[in-house]
Steps between C-alpha positions, in 0.01 A plus 500: 500500500660663810811709510726218607382263236545753237850586614580118505351452148750742348758227508289277287441731219644369166818664384487729195697443177850654457366775290298646790774425756542868587138501627515185704501483876739229639329241713523611865789360690382364835837573653516854365572769758249778510554833676264638756290695247475219257405254769230740638354553153506110442301444822269802464618671815719802574859495577416628852298181564804287413721710734242447778486122444881487508506682836229301685495180298213338299616607162668310232858367521759758393874517416703760681775582236637779722383714786307721241422256222217251548381265227231242468494187288199465270436154630496614867239768414278236327546254790404768754191595306391139454539439869264793570215334287174455687148394391293727718533762759455249782787289357806524738742420206598151634472260211 
């Protein structure tokens, strides 16, 4: 199972009983706004990579909350990663 599949499978985990509610992780909200560090960790890149993609393009969609606050929707990070899937090194990515 690759990283993207394992991240998506978290939402299908069964919920635990109320007695163990303090140890449960809520299902991921696809519209949750993640900060730059969280987004970089989610994708497996550095925050600097996200900054570079914002400047030159080619990265995931982002929300500019203010001039100094950038956020990413979880669903946009997943969509961006899925759009990058290829089958071989000679694959151009056009599906």
